[in-house]
Backbone bond lengths (Angstrom), bond angles and torsions (degrees), N, CA, C in turn:
res aa  C-N    CA-C-N  psi(-1)  N-CA   C-N-CA  omega(-1)  CA-C   N-CA-C  phi
1 M - - - 1.409 - - 1.543 106.34 -
2 S 1.308 118.21 129.75 1.482 120.49 177.06 1.530 111.90 -87.01
3 L 1.329 112.13 166.43 1.430 119.24 -178.69 1.544 111.87 -80.57
4 S 1.292 117.02 146.57 1.461 117.82 174.04 1.526 111.30 -72.80
5 A 1.283 117.07 168.52 1.478 121.66 -178.42 1.529 107.87 -61.96
6 R 1.260 119.62 -40.92 1.465 123.88 -178.74 1.494 108.69 -66.32
7 E 1.300 123.01 -41.14 1.451 122.93 179.95 1.573 109.30 -67.79
8 E 1.256 117.19 -38.79 1.439 122.58 179.19 1.555 107.36 -63.22
9 E 1.355 120.18 -41.60 1.486 121.89 178.32 1.508 110.66 -64.32
10 I 1.352 116.24 -41.05 1.457 121.85 173.94 1.512 114.49 -58.40
11 L 1.241 117.66 -46.51 1.471 122.80 179.07 1.536 110.19 -64.35
12 Q 1.336 114.36 -45.61 1.490 116.93 179.52 1.519 112.98 -62.98
13 S 1.337 116.85 -38.22 1.467 118.80 177.30 1.460 112.67 -69.03
14 L 1.379 115.41 -35.02 1.564 117.79 175.60 1.507 111.42 -67.97
15 E 1.342 117.19 -39.46 1.450 120.76 177.08 1.572 112.09 -60.80
16 K 1.310 114.61 -47.39 1.427 120.41 176.77 1.489 114.03 -58.67
17 A 1.334 115.29 -47.08 1.442 119.73 178.45 1.563 113.15 -61.65
18 L 1.281 117.23 -42.40 1.460 122.59 176.00 1.523 109.28 -61.89
19 S 1.306 116.04 -48.53 1.508 114.93 -172.60 1.601 108.48 -73.42
20 D 1.374 122.26 -19.62 1.379 123.35 175.51 1.599 109.72 -77.76
21 Q 1.331 114.27 -35.97 1.502 117.61 -179.70 1.469 114.24 -82.53
22 Y 1.347 119.96 -29.74 1.457 126.06 -172.83 1.488 111.34 -131.03
23 P 1.309 117.65 68.36 1.474 115.86 -178.56 1.494 114.22 -65.86
24 V 1.320 120.51 -25.01 1.520 122.48 176.20 1.540 107.31 -64.96
25 L 1.264 115.68 -47.55 1.459 120.50 177.11 1.491 117.02 -56.17
26 E 1.316 113.47 -39.73 1.414 123.29 176.29 1.566 110.54 -61.83
27 R 1.324 113.31 -47.10 1.511 116.02 175.87 1.483 114.92 -61.71
28 R 1.351 116.22 -39.80 1.454 119.48 -178.20 1.595 110.01 -69.90
29 L 1.300 116.70 -38.13 1.394 119.11 -179.53 1.576 111.02 -68.67
30 K 1.306 114.59 -42.57 1.449 117.68 172.44 1.464 117.34 -57.75
31 H 1.342 115.41 -39.91 1.417 123.22 176.45 1.568 109.43 -62.56
32 F 1.302 115.02 -45.94 1.492 122.65 179.18 1.569 108.05 -61.93
33 A 1.269 119.42 -37.63 1.520 123.42 -179.22 1.445 108.43 -65.21
34 N 1.359 116.45 -38.39 1.494 119.73 -178.50 1.533 110.38 -67.71
35 L 1.324 118.58 -29.50 1.440 122.43 177.95 1.548 113.66 -70.79
36 S 1.288 117.30 -23.08 1.387 121.67 -173.07 1.497 114.49 -75.08
37 G 1.357 117.48 -1.31 1.464 123.45 175.53 1.470 111.27 -62.32
38 G 1.241 122.30 -25.83 1.403 124.64 -175.18 1.575 112.69 -95.99
39 G 1.325 114.93 30.75 1.464 119.93 178.80 1.525 114.78 -58.01
40 W 1.293 115.93 -27.77 1.491 116.86 178.66 1.535 110.15 -69.17
41 M 1.276 117.37 -26.73 1.491 115.31 173.45 1.487 115.47 -65.84
42 V 1.282 116.13 -30.34 1.469 121.56 174.62 1.486 109.66 -67.46
43 G 1.318 120.17 -41.97 1.447 125.55 176.10 1.492 112.38 -61.70
44 I 1.343 116.64 -46.28 1.493 119.30 175.07 1.447 113.35 -62.95
45 G 1.285 116.81 -36.42 1.527 122.01 175.87 1.500 111.26 -58.80
46 F 1.300 115.42 -46.66 1.449 123.00 -179.09 1.558 111.80 -67.87
47 L 1.370 113.52 -30.68 1.451 116.29 174.97 1.480 112.66 -69.03
48 Y 1.318 116.75 -27.36 1.472 119.58 174.69 1.541 112.06 -79.73
49 L 1.318 116.64 -29.49 1.433 117.29 -179.00 1.535 113.56 -70.63
50 L 1.356 119.48 -32.39 1.447 120.42 -178.98 1.555 112.29 -69.54
51 P 1.328 120.44 -42.42 1.516 118.30 176.04 1.532 108.96 -68.62
52 G 1.354 113.32 -37.31 1.501 117.78 179.96 1.562 108.86 -57.54
53 L 1.336 118.66 -45.75 1.413 118.04 -179.14 1.615 109.66 -67.96
54 G 1.268 117.56 -33.15 1.495 119.07 177.91 1.499 109.53 -69.55
55 L 1.325 120.39 -39.66 1.457 121.20 174.33 1.525 112.64 -62.27
56 L 1.324 116.26 -40.86 1.439 123.07 179.57 1.515 110.37 -58.75
57 F 1.372 118.33 -47.96 1.381 119.33 -178.89 1.529 112.55 -71.84
58 L 1.305 114.15 -31.04 1.520 116.74 178.95 1.473 105.52 -69.33
59 G 1.331 123.05 -43.61 1.435 125.80 175.80 1.535 113.24 -59.47
60 L 1.324 120.13 -35.25 1.400 124.16 -178.08 1.511 108.39 -70.84
61 F 1.373 116.99 -47.52 1.455 120.64 -177.10 1.522 111.81 -70.28
62 S 1.341 117.09 -32.18 1.438 118.35 -177.17 1.616 111.96 -92.66
63 S 1.279 114.51 3.48 1.536 123.44 -177.87 1.593 109.25 51.56
64 S 1.304 118.46 40.88 1.384 122.31 179.39 1.514 110.06 -101.25
65 T 1.338 116.64 114.65 1.422 125.31 -179.34 1.577 111.02 -66.51
66 W 1.318 118.68 -46.18 1.441 121.76 -179.46 1.557 109.82 -63.76
67 L 1.306 120.29 -37.49 1.430 120.80 178.43 1.451 111.05 -66.36
68 G 1.345 117.61 -36.75 1.470 119.45 177.32 1.550 113.00 -64.69
69 I 1.336 112.63 -36.43 1.501 117.08 178.43 1.486 110.04 -64.54
70 V 1.391 117.10 -44.60 1.456 122.60 -178.59 1.505 107.67 -61.88
71 A 1.312 115.31 -43.86 1.514 121.33 179.97 1.512 110.94 -57.40
72 F 1.328 114.72 -47.65 1.493 124.55 178.73 1.546 109.31 -54.48
73 L 1.361 113.68 -48.25 1.386 116.89 -175.90 1.557 112.87 -68.96
74 V 1.358 116.34 -38.09 1.497 122.27 174.77 1.550 109.34 -62.10
75 L 1.272 116.28 -44.73 1.496 120.10 -175.92 1.570 109.11 -65.52
76 N 1.337 112.04 -43.58 1.522 114.27 -179.33 1.511 110.66 -67.65
77 G 1.327 119.59 -35.54 1.437 124.37 179.11 1.552 109.97 -65.08
78 G 1.366 116.82 -42.30 1.425 120.32 176.41 1.490 113.96 -64.93
79 A 1.339 114.96 -42.01 1.474 118.29 177.62 1.511 113.31 -62.00
80 Y 1.336 112.51 -39.91 1.483 117.35 178.54 1.561 111.43 -63.14
81 L 1.373 113.28 -45.97 1.452 115.24 -177.39 1.571 110.61 -66.39
82 A 1.317 112.14 -35.50 1.520 115.09 179.86 1.548 113.13 -68.05
83 S 1.312 116.20 -25.59 1.466 116.55 -174.93 1.555 112.85 -113.70
84 V 1.310 119.02 6.19 1.482 123.03 -177.18 1.556 109.60 -64.82
85 R 1.240 123.15 -31.98 1.454 121.45 -175.55 1.522 111.99 -93.42
86 V 1.293 119.68 -2.53 1.439 122.91 179.23 1.433 112.06 -101.73
87 N 1.380 115.90 123.91 1.418 122.70 -176.94 1.536 107.71 -126.69
88 P 1.363 119.18 87.33 1.505 116.56 -174.13 1.470 116.61 -67.05
89 V 1.383 117.36 -21.16 1.466 118.53 176.34 1.550 112.82 -64.19
90 S 1.385 113.55 -32.80 1.453 114.39 178.14 1.535 115.22 -71.91
91 L 1.301 115.43 -17.37 1.502 120.54 171.05 1.454 111.25 -74.09
92 L 1.289 117.59 -30.62 1.527 118.40 -177.76 1.463 113.57 -84.95
93 R 1.305 118.81 -29.61 1.468 123.03 178.05 1.505 111.77 -109.01
94 P 1.384 114.84 140.99 1.474 114.80 175.10 1.511 110.19 -71.78
95 N 1.285 114.78 153.00 1.460 120.97 179.29 1.531 110.04 -68.94
96 R 1.366 118.95 122.98 1.461 123.13 -171.34 1.552 108.78 -62.83
97 A 1.311 116.73 -36.98 1.503 120.20 -177.40 1.494 111.60 -67.43
98 Q 1.337 118.22 -35.43 1.442 120.59 178.06 1.524 113.80 -78.62
99 S 1.323 118.18 -29.69 1.454 117.55 -178.38 1.495 111.82 -90.18
100 A 1.336 122.40 -8.99 1.497 120.88 -177.89 1.586 102.40 -76.18
101 P 1.293 111.25 143.04 1.463 119.42 174.47 1.519 110.13 -70.16
102 S 1.309 118.95 138.05 1.409 122.11 177.55 1.579 111.63 -88.33
103 T 1.356 113.20 139.15 1.412 118.50 -177.35 1.473 112.77 -106.43
């Protein structure tokens, strides 16, 4: 269900008011929105996590050490791929290049 024209006006006025009051928050949110372009990496990372968990349980039930090691590597690879585009520190600190005054 789409928003009505009145609801869209209200949301736009709230967005403008927030960006006027909190310009640093606006910069941080825009920076975070730019990072979301790699959402497919998160999906690929989760696709590695599922077989990794399956291998882990298979290794536990079969008492196979080598299978547990492979599962550990697959799980860590998936976790890395899922989190490679997310940088929470950049959300806490403003970007130095954007906040520096231009000369």
